[in-house]
KESE-249204 format. One line per field, with one value per residue (C-alpha): x, y, z; residue number from 0. Coordinates in nm, 4 decimals, always signed. Layout:
BEGIN
px = (X; ...)
py = (Y; ...)
pz = (Z; ...)
n = (NUM; ...)
This chain:
BEGIN
px = (+0.0029; +0.1507; +0.1385; -0.1238; -0.3517; -0.2127; -0.3551; -0.3258; -0.4206; -0.4623; -0.6261; -0.8130; -0.7099; -0.8339; -0.5581; -0.3407; -0.5496; -0.7969; -1.0455; -1.3522; -1.5963; -1.3426; -1.4719; -1.3581; -1.2246; -1.0619; -0.8723; -0.7329; -0.6413; -0.4383; -0.2840; -0.1864; -0.0844; +0.3003; +0.2358; +0.0912; -0.2499; -0.5354; -0.8717; -1.0267; -0.8311; -0.9445; -1.3056; -1.2850; -1.1785; -1.4446; -1.7264; -1.6239; -1.6439; -1.2653; -1.2680; -1.3494; -1.4260; -1.3824; -1.3858; -1.7107; -1.7247; -1.8048; -1.8970; -1.9876; -1.6993; -1.8558; -1.8670; -1.7818; -1.5125; -1.5371; -1.1964; -1.0622; -1.1825; -0.9597; -0.9577; -0.8309; -0.8427; -0.7464; -0.6274; -0.7158; -0.4092; -0.2937; -0.2479; +0.1255; +0.1052; -0.1310; +0.0524; +0.0056; -0.1259; -0.1522; -0.4989; -0.7615; -0.9690; -1.2347; -1.1782; -1.4701; -1.3255; -1.0085; -0.8505; -0.5735; -0.8349; -1.0518; -1.1567; -1.4975; -1.4787; -1.7021; -1.6398; -1.6982; -1.9093; -1.6799; -1.4266; -1.4000; -1.3267; -1.0831; -0.8713; -0.9989; -0.8318; -0.8236; -0.8291; -0.5158; -0.4741; -0.7028; -0.9000; -0.9665; -0.7559; -0.4636; -0.5032; -0.5627; -0.2017; -0.0285; -0.1703; -0.1596; +0.1198; +0.0659; -0.2693; -0.0646; -0.0166; -0.3793; -0.5689; -0.7724; -0.7268; -0.8811; -0.6936; -0.8943; -1.2190; -1.4978; -1.7980; -1.8357; -2.0231; -2.0630; -1.8273; -2.0934; -2.2463; -2.1298; -2.1116; -2.0264; -1.7549; -1.5991; -1.2163; -1.0417; -0.6763; -0.5815; -0.6422; -0.8422; -1.0702; -1.1095; -1.2042; -1.4601; -1.6074; -1.6287; -1.8132; -2.0530; -2.1400; -2.2096; -2.4261; -2.6171; -2.5184; -2.4281; -2.6973; -2.6905; -2.9378; -2.9141; -3.0669; -3.1969; -3.3541; -3.5855; -3.8013; -4.1837; -4.3562; -4.4012; -4.7326; -4.7869; -4.5429; -4.3023; -4.2689; -4.0514; -3.8931; -3.8094; -3.6877; -3.4058; -3.1112; -2.8611; -2.6715; -2.8933; -2.9100; -2.9331; -2.6772; -2.4064; -2.2426; -2.5892; -2.7868; -3.1331; -3.4313; -3.3846; -3.6459; -3.4597; -3.1084; -3.1159; -2.9809; -3.1965; -3.2339; -3.4422; -3.4664; -3.6999; -3.7969; -3.9463; -4.0908; -3.9824; -4.0352; -4.1599; -4.1290; -4.4388; -4.4956; -4.4173; -4.1054; -3.8980; -3.9026; -3.6605; -3.6335; -3.4640; -3.3546; -3.2366; -3.0780; -3.0949; -2.8711; -2.5696; -2.6199; -2.4394; -2.6295; -2.9217; -3.0895; -3.0544; -3.2199; -3.4898; -3.5818; -3.6116; -3.8209; -4.0754; -4.1036; -3.8967; -3.5334; -3.2712; -3.2334; -2.9287; -2.8944; -2.8248; -2.7956; -3.1133; -3.3140; -3.2129; -3.5396; -3.6189; -3.2554; -3.2792; -3.5867; -3.4435; -3.1311; -3.3754; -3.5057; -3.2278; -3.2618; -3.0429; -3.1999; -3.1137; -2.7383; -2.7103; -2.8106; -2.4680; -2.4399; -2.6929; -2.8160; -2.7623; -2.5776; -2.4766; -2.6236; -2.6130; -2.3789; -2.4027; -2.1753; -2.0095; -1.6550; -1.4506; -1.1902; -1.4013; -1.7131; -1.9233; -2.1833; -2.0619; -2.3165; -2.2256; -2.4650; -2.3064; -2.5148; -2.4811; -2.2605; -2.3732; -2.4938; -2.7482; -2.9340; -2.8970; -3.0855; -3.3729; -3.3615; -3.4046; -3.6857; -3.8760; -3.8909; -4.1887; -4.2554; -4.4423; -4.7765; -4.8831; -5.2446; -5.3371; -5.6822; -5.8824; -6.1860; -6.2353; -6.0146; -5.7885; -5.4680; -5.4254; -5.3015; -5.0538; -4.9173; -4.8929; -4.6947; -4.4603; -4.3932; -4.3365; -4.0972; -3.8974; -3.8505; -4.1043; -4.3654; -4.7206; -5.0549; -5.3668; -5.7158; -5.8737; -5.6005; -5.6897; -6.0743; -5.9971; -5.8042; -6.0792; -6.3459; -6.1274; -6.2145; -6.1301; -6.0988; -6.2325; -6.4681; -6.6254; -6.6838; -6.8410; -7.0846; -7.1781; -7.2526; -7.4577; -7.6453; -7.6168; -7.4697; -7.6139; -7.3253; -7.0915; -6.9838; -6.9125; -6.5532; -6.6440; -6.5281; -6.7726; -7.0087; -6.9058; -7.2366; -7.4542; -7.2549; -7.2709; -7.6442; -7.7073; -7.5206; -7.6550; -8.0171; -7.9967; -7.8451; -7.8959; -7.7338; -7.4207; -7.3809; -7.4166; -7.1293; -6.9360; -6.9673; -6.8427; -6.5748; -6.4100; -6.2904; -6.1140; -5.9460; -5.8300; -5.6915; -5.4893; -5.3602; -5.2491; -5.0798; -4.8925; -4.7846; -4.6758; -4.4640; -4.2910; -4.2051; -3.8537; -3.9357; -3.8820; -4.2142; -4.5024; -4.7841; -5.1516; -5.3934; -5.7300; -6.0145; -6.2451; -6.0054; -6.1991; -6.5471; -6.4896; -6.5364; -6.1828; -6.0020; -5.7343; -5.4836; -5.5187; -5.4457; -5.2438; -4.9992; -5.0060; -5.2489; -5.1814; -5.4568; -5.4686; -5.7035; -5.7354; -6.0000; -6.3493; -6.3348; -6.0165; -6.1401; -6.4811; -6.2956; -6.0544; -6.3542; -6.5727; -6.3150; -6.0496; -6.2770; -6.5825; -6.8041; -7.1227; -7.1878; -7.4533; -7.2195; -6.9578; -7.1990; -7.3135; -6.9546; -6.8972; -7.1979; -7.0553; -6.7756; -6.7137; -6.7229; -6.3754; -6.3312; -6.3922; -6.1821; -5.8816; -5.9116; -5.8038; -5.5007; -5.1337; -5.0346; -5.2580; -5.1004; -5.2700; -5.2717; -5.3940; -5.0801; -5.0332; -4.8140; -4.4587; -4.5506; -4.7487; -4.4174; -4.2102; -4.4402; -4.4030; -4.0518; -4.1228; -4.3498; -4.0612; -3.8117; -4.0633; -4.1278; -3.7308; -3.7178; -3.9960; -3.7938; -3.5039; -3.6860; -3.8363; -3.5014; -3.3699; -3.6674; -3.6245; -3.2445; -3.3216; -3.5467; -3.2863; -3.0277; -3.2796; -3.3230; -2.9628; -2.9943; -2.7492; -2.4881; -2.2107; -2.1562; -2.2473; -2.1013; -2.2385; -2.0825; -2.2595; -2.1364; -2.1204; -1.9653)
py = (+0.0019; +0.3473; +0.6512; +0.7784; +0.5218; +0.3852; +0.0825; +0.0315; -0.2615; -0.3154; -0.4973; -0.3015; -0.3839; -0.1649; +0.0335; +0.0441; +0.2813; +0.4054; +0.2274; +0.0086; +0.2505; +0.4348; +0.5764; +0.4174; +0.7608; +0.8507; +0.4971; +0.5763; +0.9254; +0.8183; +0.5290; +0.7535; +1.0550; +0.9973; +0.9888; +1.3296; +1.1990; +1.4229; +1.3540; +1.5092; +1.2311; +0.9529; +1.0852; +1.1042; +0.7496; +0.6166; +0.8239; +0.6725; +0.3161; +0.2326; +0.1306; -0.2340; -0.3829; -0.7417; -0.7688; -0.5791; -0.2213; +0.0445; +0.3771; +0.4973; +0.7115; +0.7054; +0.3321; +0.2382; -0.0425; -0.3139; -0.4871; -0.7574; -0.6022; -0.6528; -0.3261; -0.1835; +0.1599; +0.2798; +0.6507; +0.8870; +1.0574; +1.3890; +1.6934; +1.6633; +1.3083; +1.3800; +1.3738; +1.6807; +1.5973; +1.8264; +1.8720; +2.1490; +2.3159; +2.4925; +2.8261; +3.0758; +3.3304; +3.3474; +3.5970; +3.5769; +3.4377; +3.1681; +3.0057; +2.9544; +2.6326; +2.4473; +2.0795; +1.8343; +1.5063; +1.2149; +1.3871; +1.3042; +1.6078; +1.4925; +1.1729; +0.8744; +0.5315; +0.3297; +0.6485; +0.8649; +1.0041; +1.1498; +1.3909; +1.7556; +1.8109; +1.6497; +1.9067; +2.1854; +2.1043; +2.0990; +2.4599; +2.6015; +2.4155; +2.6572; +2.4759; +2.1987; +2.4508; +2.4873; +2.3010; +2.0151; +1.6685; +1.8234; +2.1475; +2.4421; +2.2168; +2.3900; +2.1913; +1.8798; +1.7638; +1.3964; +1.2489; +1.2679; +1.5742; +1.8778; +2.2434; +2.5279; +2.4506; +2.7022; +2.6614; +2.8633; +2.9374; +3.0844; +2.9623; +3.2705; +3.2206; +2.8676; +2.9218; +3.1929; +2.9923; +2.6882; +2.8659; +3.0149; +2.6850; +2.5526; +2.8468; +2.8254; +3.1640; +3.0195; +2.9890; +2.6978; +2.5906; +2.2972; +2.1809; +1.8076; +1.5969; +1.3675; +1.0722; +1.1455; +1.4487; +1.5519; +1.6936; +2.0610; +2.3357; +2.2824; +2.2232; +2.1800; +1.8504; +1.8108; +1.4719; +1.3648; +1.1842; +0.9188; +0.6207; +0.3618; +0.0773; -0.1894; -0.0544; +0.1351; +0.2747; +0.4661; +0.7399; +0.7314; +0.8996; +0.7938; +0.9382; +0.7899; +0.9225; +1.0945; +1.4482; +1.7407; +1.8110; +2.0436; +2.1038; +2.3083; +2.2324; +2.4200; +2.2424; +2.4366; +2.1771; +1.8485; +1.6171; +1.6130; +1.2449; +1.3075; +1.0748; +1.3357; +1.6719; +1.9634; +2.0863; +2.3820; +2.2705; +2.4882; +2.3186; +2.4664; +2.1872; +2.0164; +1.6438; +1.3717; +1.2792; +1.5224; +1.6004; +1.2529; +1.1030; +1.3600; +1.3436; +0.9667; +0.9802; +1.1893; +0.9148; +1.1090; +1.0068; +1.1808; +1.0377; +0.8527; +0.7798; +0.4009; +0.4063; +0.6012; +0.5195; +0.1726; +0.0309; +0.3568; +0.3683; +0.0091; +0.0644; +0.4007; +0.2067; -0.0379; +0.2407; +0.1825; +0.5163; +0.8461; +0.9413; +0.6194; +0.6483; +1.0085; +0.9378; +0.7744; +0.9690; +1.1238; +1.4424; +1.6665; +2.0004; +2.2895; +2.5706; +2.8808; +2.9890; +3.2821; +3.3766; +3.6646; +3.7034; +3.6346; +3.9128; +4.1770; +4.1611; +4.1659; +3.9381; +3.7344; +3.5201; +3.2789; +3.0944; +2.8145; +2.6331; +2.2529; +2.0599; +1.9377; +1.6061; +1.7666; +2.0030; +1.7858; +1.5407; +1.7900; +1.8821; +1.5283; +1.4417; +1.7570; +1.6207; +1.4133; +1.2740; +1.5062; +1.3377; +1.4173; +1.3339; +1.2404; +1.3449; +1.3805; +1.2899; +0.9314; +0.8604; +1.1682; +0.9650; +0.9629; +0.6070; +0.6795; +0.9681; +0.7532; +0.5078; +0.7585; +0.8792; +0.5120; +0.4470; +0.7473; +0.5482; +0.6947; +0.4976; +0.4937; +0.4187; +0.3510; +0.3808; +0.1827; -0.1091; -0.0796; -0.1252; -0.4077; -0.6061; -0.5143; -0.6639; -0.9741; -1.2963; -1.2743; -0.9010; -0.6682; -0.5104; -0.8304; -0.9185; -0.5815; -0.5814; -0.9328; -0.8446; -0.5527; -0.6836; -1.0542; -1.3311; -1.1667; -0.9188; -1.1976; -1.3853; -1.7648; -1.7173; -1.5214; -1.1931; -0.9017; -0.9860; -0.6685; -0.7035; -0.6844; -0.3851; -0.1897; -0.2536; -0.1678; +0.1610; +0.2710; +0.1919; +0.3335; +0.6472; +0.5235; +0.1927; +0.3853; +0.6125; +0.3035; +0.1333; +0.4502; +0.4677; +0.1320; +0.1179; +0.4599; +0.4247; +0.1059; +0.2749; +0.5564; +0.3133; +0.1369; +0.4818; +0.5777; +0.2321; +0.2997; +0.6503; +0.4978; +0.2306; +0.4956; +0.7613; +0.7684; +0.8462; +1.2053; +1.1927; +0.9629; +0.9700; +0.8581; +0.8262; +0.8865; +0.9773; +1.0981; +1.2754; +1.5839; +1.4296; +1.1684; +1.4391; +1.3588; +1.6787; +1.7309; +1.8340; +1.5155; +1.2958; +1.5153; +1.7960; +1.8770; +1.7758; +1.7282; +1.7307; +1.5691; +1.6882; +1.6200; +1.7249; +1.6018; +1.4341; +1.2565; +1.1348; +1.0147; +0.8061; +0.6524; +0.5581; +0.4166; +0.2442; +0.1586; +0.0555; -0.0235; +0.2151; +0.3214; +0.6872; +0.6603; +0.5030; +0.7696; +1.0321; +0.8694; +0.8147; +1.1929; +1.3052; +1.1241; +1.3723; +1.7353; +1.9237; +1.9130; +2.2966; +2.2841; +1.9834; +2.1238; +2.4711; +2.2884; +2.1562; +2.2723; +2.1694; +2.0826; +1.8638; +1.8361; +1.4865; +1.5301; +1.3947; +1.0570; +0.8744; +1.0061; +1.3737; +1.3250; +1.1265; +1.4250; +1.6568; +1.4295; +1.4875; +1.8465; +1.8037; +1.6007; +1.9046; +2.1287; +1.9051; +1.8854; +2.2658; +2.2829; +2.0399; +2.2566; +2.5528; +2.3585; +2.2562; +2.6076; +2.7652; +2.5087; +2.5702; +2.9436; +2.8922; +2.7011; +2.9670; +3.2347; +3.0537; +2.9933; +2.6158; +2.6239; +2.8918; +3.0672; +3.1088; +3.4307; +3.6136; +3.9247; +4.0857; +4.3366; +4.6593; +4.4999; +4.6805)
pz = (+0.0007; -0.0952; +0.1107; -0.1274; +0.0539; +0.3651; +0.5376; +0.9163; +1.1314; +1.5078; +1.7876; +2.0494; +2.3917; +2.6765; +2.8266; +2.5300; +2.3054; +2.5699; +2.7956; +2.7013; +2.5577; +2.3503; +2.0154; +1.6992; +1.5772; +1.8987; +1.9009; +1.5599; +1.6088; +1.9204; +1.7507; +1.4375; +1.6225; +1.5907; +1.2227; +1.2174; +1.0930; +1.1942; +1.3107; +0.9948; +0.7736; +1.0017; +0.9901; +0.6170; +0.6007; +0.8197; +0.6489; +0.3181; +0.4477; +0.4719; +0.8211; +0.9368; +1.2805; +1.2968; +0.9053; +0.8708; +0.7186; +0.9896; +0.8993; +1.2521; +1.3964; +1.7340; +1.7645; +2.1265; +2.1409; +2.4127; +2.3583; +2.1361; +1.8069; +1.4945; +1.3402; +0.9977; +0.8259; +0.4820; +0.4958; +0.2135; +0.0569; +0.2032; -0.0269; +0.0135; -0.1297; -0.4234; -0.7649; -0.9908; -1.3419; -1.6387; -1.7762; -1.8690; -1.5925; -1.7924; -1.5985; -1.6186; -1.3660; -1.1967; -0.9556; -0.6750; -0.4307; -0.6183; -0.9388; -1.1012; -1.3008; -1.5407; -1.4599; -1.7379; -1.6697; -1.6010; -1.3940; -1.0335; -0.7967; -0.5543; -0.4987; -0.2891; -0.1893; -0.4964; -0.7173; -0.6207; -0.9746; -1.2817; -1.0694; -1.0833; -0.7634; -0.9310; -1.2249; -0.9818; -0.8089; -1.1466; -1.2426; -0.8713; -0.6667; -0.3630; -0.3123; -0.1173; +0.1680; +0.2241; +0.5250; +0.4650; +0.2726; -0.0599; -0.1393; -0.2543; -0.2648; -0.0764; -0.2233; -0.4476; -0.7706; -0.8544; -1.1095; -1.3679; -1.2767; -1.4935; -1.4252; -1.1900; -0.9125; -0.6797; -0.5788; -0.3081; -0.4114; -0.0418; +0.3068; +0.4175; +0.0934; +0.1780; +0.5271; +0.4417; +0.1725; +0.3506; +0.6331; +0.3752; +0.2361; +0.5938; +0.6695; +0.3357; +0.2113; -0.1169; -0.3685; -0.6259; -0.8981; -1.0982; -1.4251; -1.4226; -1.6981; -1.5268; -1.6376; -1.6925; -1.6058; -1.2524; -1.1336; -1.0817; -1.1913; -0.8977; -0.5189; -0.2069; -0.1100; +0.2518; +0.3256; +0.5427; +0.3723; +0.5022; +0.4008; +0.2588; +0.5268; +0.2552; +0.0191; +0.2037; -0.1088; -0.1743; -0.0115; +0.0738; +0.2228; +0.5857; +0.8392; +1.1293; +1.1742; +0.8393; +0.7986; +0.7075; +0.3196; +0.1344; -0.2548; -0.4368; -0.8209; -1.0973; -1.4098; -1.7359; -2.0180; -2.0842; -2.3871; -2.6124; -2.5271; -2.1711; -2.1620; -1.9755; -1.8287; -1.7587; -1.4061; -1.2349; -0.8808; -0.5971; -0.3270; +0.0368; +0.1835; +0.0494; +0.1196; -0.0895; -0.4217; -0.2683; -0.5895; -0.7170; -0.4036; -0.3848; -0.7331; -0.7304; -0.4188; -0.5860; -0.8654; -1.1293; -1.1204; -1.3370; -1.6811; -1.6933; -1.3391; -1.3035; -0.9218; -0.8152; -1.1142; -1.1942; -1.3715; -1.5583; -1.6716; -1.8003; -1.9958; -2.1250; -2.2690; -2.4429; -2.6425; -2.8996; -3.0290; -3.0262; -2.6994; -2.5419; -2.6540; -2.5547; -2.1808; -2.0854; -1.7631; -1.5212; -1.6739; -1.3868; -1.4288; -1.1839; -1.3833; -1.1415; -0.8783; -0.6530; -0.3576; -0.1782; -0.2826; +0.0479; -0.0234; -0.2342; -0.0329; -0.3691; -0.4928; -0.7839; -0.9958; -1.2769; -1.5242; -1.7299; -1.9849; -1.9803; -2.2313; -2.5780; -2.4696; -2.2319; -2.4606; -2.7590; -2.5628; -2.4918; -2.8504; -2.9667; -2.6987; -2.8316; -3.1719; -3.2578; -3.6284; -3.8511; -3.8950; -4.2539; -4.3518; -4.7053; -4.8318; -5.1510; -5.3499; -5.4603; -5.7622; -5.7223; -5.6775; -5.2816; -5.2902; -5.5636; -5.3571; -5.0466; -5.2240; -5.3441; -4.9850; -4.8989; -5.1955; -5.0299; -4.7013; -4.5084; -4.3007; -4.4374; -4.3307; -4.5475; -4.3827; -4.6635; -4.5977; -4.2249; -4.2957; -4.5409; -4.2626; -3.9991; -4.2438; -4.2997; -4.1341; -3.7685; -3.7773; -3.5274; -3.7799; -3.8605; -3.5095; -3.4225; -3.7383; -3.6606; -3.3026; -3.4205; -3.7386; -3.6751; -3.9305; -4.2024; -4.1984; -4.2593; -4.5749; -4.5922; -4.5047; -4.1742; -4.3116; -4.3706; -4.6747; -4.9091; -5.1101; -4.7897; -4.6705; -4.9871; -5.0387; -4.6771; -4.6544; -5.0240; -4.8961; -4.5442; -4.4255; -4.0685; -4.1282; -4.2739; -3.9785; -3.7503; -3.9435; -3.9398; -3.5552; -3.5147; -3.7579; -3.7476; -3.3662; -3.4693; -3.7786; -3.5536; -3.2999; -3.5754; -3.6864; -3.3445; -3.2871; -3.6329; -3.5043; -3.1838; -3.3675; -3.5687; -3.2988; -3.4054; -3.7781; -3.9010; -4.0833; -4.1194; -4.3685; -4.3302; -4.5980; -4.4474; -4.7005; -4.4398; -4.2223; -4.1844; -4.2073; -3.9226; -3.6460; -3.5183; -3.4168; -3.7184; -3.4819; -3.2805; -3.5937; -3.8347; -3.7985; -4.1785; -4.4370; -4.8151; -5.0490; -5.3969; -5.6821; -6.0329; -6.3040; -6.2612; -6.6050; -6.5208; -6.1888; -6.3038; -6.5701; -6.3232; -6.0946; -6.3749; -6.5975; -6.3277; -6.0456; -6.2199; -6.0327; -6.1638; -6.2093; -5.9368; -5.6779; -5.7686; -5.7095; -5.3684; -5.2491; -5.3459; -5.1421; -4.8200; -4.8023; -4.7854; -5.1347; -5.2707; -5.2446; -4.8695; -4.8174; -4.9964; -4.8452; -4.5218; -4.6413; -4.6021; -4.9661; -5.2596; -5.5560; -5.9009; -6.0328; -6.3845; -6.5689; -6.3869; -6.1313; -6.2475; -6.2176; -5.8905; -5.7627; -5.8516; -5.6540; -5.3496; -5.3638; -5.3545; -5.0368; -4.8663; -4.9170; -4.7662; -4.4723; -4.4156; -4.4134; -4.1585; -3.9347; -3.9645; -3.8577; -3.5827; -3.4364; -3.4815; -3.2970; -3.0065; -2.9860; -2.9893; -2.6944; -2.5037; -2.5648; -2.4525; -2.1231; -2.0769; -2.1166; -2.4226; -2.5380; -2.3571; -1.9806; -1.8109; -1.4967; -1.3289; -1.0239; -0.7796; -0.6395; -0.2898; +0.0063)
n = (0; 1; 2; 3; 4; 5; 6; 7; 8; 9; 10; 11; 12; 13; 14; 15; 16; 17; 18; 19; 20; 21; 22; 23; 24; 25; 26; 27; 28; 29; 30; 31; 32; 33; 34; 35; 36; 37; 38; 39; 40; 41; 42; 43; 44; 45; 46; 47; 48; 49; 50; 51; 52; 53; 54; 55; 56; 57; 58; 59; 60; 61; 62; 63; 64; 65; 66; 67; 68; 69; 70; 71; 72; 73; 74; 75; 76; 77; 78; 79; 80; 81; 82; 83; 84; 85; 86; 87; 88; 89; 90; 91; 92; 93; 94; 95; 96; 97; 98; 99; 100; 101; 102; 103; 104; 105; 106; 107; 108; 109; 110; 111; 112; 113; 114; 115; 116; 117; 118; 119; 120; 121; 122; 123; 124; 125; 126; 127; 128; 129; 130; 131; 132; 133; 134; 135; 136; 137; 138; 139; 140; 141; 142; 143; 144; 145; 146; 147; 148; 149; 150; 151; 152; 153; 154; 155; 156; 157; 158; 159; 160; 161; 162; 163; 164; 165; 166; 167; 168; 169; 170; 171; 172; 173; 174; 175; 176; 177; 178; 179; 180; 181; 182; 183; 184; 185; 186; 187; 188; 189; 190; 191; 192; 193; 194; 195; 196; 197; 198; 199; 200; 201; 202; 203; 204; 205; 206; 207; 208; 209; 210; 211; 212; 213; 214; 215; 216; 217; 218; 219; 220; 221; 222; 223; 224; 225; 226; 227; 228; 229; 230; 231; 232; 233; 234; 235; 236; 237; 238; 239; 240; 241; 242; 243; 244; 245; 246; 247; 248; 249; 250; 251; 252; 253; 254; 255; 256; 257; 258; 259; 260; 261; 262; 263; 264; 265; 266; 267; 268; 269; 270; 271; 272; 273; 274; 275; 276; 277; 278; 279; 280; 281; 282; 283; 284; 285; 286; 287; 288; 289; 290; 291; 292; 293; 294; 295; 296; 297; 298; 299; 300; 301; 302; 303; 304; 305; 306; 307; 308; 309; 310; 311; 312; 313; 314; 315; 316; 317; 318; 319; 320; 321; 322; 323; 324; 325; 326; 327; 328; 329; 330; 331; 332; 333; 334; 335; 336; 337; 338; 339; 340; 341; 342; 343; 344; 345; 346; 347; 348; 349; 350; 351; 352; 353; 354; 355; 356; 357; 358; 359; 360; 361; 362; 363; 364; 365; 366; 367; 368; 369; 370; 371; 372; 373; 374; 375; 376; 377; 378; 379; 380; 381; 382; 383; 384; 385; 386; 387; 388; 389; 390; 391; 392; 393; 394; 395; 396; 397; 398; 399; 400; 401; 402; 403; 404; 405; 406; 407; 408; 409; 410; 411; 412; 413; 414; 415; 416; 417; 418; 419; 420; 421; 422; 423; 424; 425; 426; 427; 428; 429; 430; 431; 432; 433; 434; 435; 436; 437; 438; 439; 440; 441; 442; 443; 444; 445; 446; 447; 448; 449; 450; 451; 452; 453; 454; 455; 456; 457; 458; 459; 460; 461; 462; 463; 464; 465; 466; 467; 468; 469; 470; 471; 472; 473; 474; 475; 476; 477; 478; 479; 480; 481; 482; 483; 484; 485; 486; 487; 488; 489; 490; 491; 492; 493; 494; 495; 496; 497; 498; 499; 500; 501; 502; 503; 504; 505; 506; 507; 508; 509; 510; 511; 512; 513; 514; 515; 516; 517; 518; 519; 520; 521; 522; 523; 524; 525; 526; 527; 528; 529; 530; 531; 532; 533; 534; 535; 536; 537; 538; 539; 540; 541; 542; 543; 544; 545; 546; 547; 548; 549; 550)
């Protein structure tokens, strides 16, 4: 064992290291006094689970020893033993008294047994060797961030600054605000969390809400954004106390653990990683960022405030989660070429849905539509194969407006359910297309089923010829089918784009390419607008600082 992490062993015998009832920390301070090892170093080792009593880890510095116990302790490195290492610091502000840093995710703040190198303190000692003269086991460090938490960190460069800032943190005079991306959407717009925190009695490496023996902990959260599908939300979190893992524990306790936190949100994190999409890959660490920091300068007496936007992995995930597929409806009068346009979108690689195809599947043997029609109208509604009898259905709806409406009321909700399942299955797509001839006439709120609607039209002569020659419809049937829809002028007036289809499939396919270009441009505008919103709120962009006039 190196000096950077020394191991000591002993057997407690009353009278040699104190009498029966001696505290564990007092025993080790007495035993190690000749090595100039102070009580703070002993307490740090015990608090971090580096002391054992009869082979079992003991974190209770005040444990009373009876006699005969076999004891061991591993001592954290002292500043004088900590190696200096080159590395960037992300300095946002520096003067002779202190530093304000933007700590990257993945960087541990200070050494610990088993991790003597590769920390922020190692880098600090390289750039500021005089830090070795400061008191304490962690030179310059007056507060901490978890390894995978990014953001603002305050570092003292002199002993007076260290003592003053440490006292300010202890007295809760330093104000800290974090950004947290959490699973789900919390109820309400914000609230206070007042839950005591202590060591998890079942998992000693974790913290937990502990109502007996826990230390006071208070956090305040505000909801600022939720993903359209409710998968995640962005919160601003102020902490009034500084307990280990406080925000992570508190947010998990309210049922919304931080995205990427595998320790306090094990199940949601596992499910998130199974998404298999870019959002699942981006959440490689807990999405927690120290966003704002305000304090009184220990030497100048002025109020200093800093705001540091999170790194790209954070705001890119917010951008990604804010994106939903563009849902594009395709409408038009019978015979205008809706199916041809839908096929062109599908050929370009986009998911497509046909309401007519969905109805055909519902009417097939064993389909939900066949079951519902048989239940309402009896076996007469079914053909020999168990599917809907198309002749019976056509004659029925032509002969009875009441029956037609009954059929619509039974079948349309099933079609909408199929369409919503299609949207859910393709939520990672950039754009999805649904041909729904009666999209407007169905009574469904258009904004609930389509973001944009593309209409197709052609000359009446061309359309009638396609219906009579192509489909074998009679003029009477074509007129009746038209009568069950909105007039073409009214239908197309509700459309975002209207495409003429007099020339045939090739020209319509070329026009489909133009629609896809417009949709791509809209997606770019949407991303830019959402990014501008992030910048306007300070969730992306450049760090900001402000100093007050003070005293």
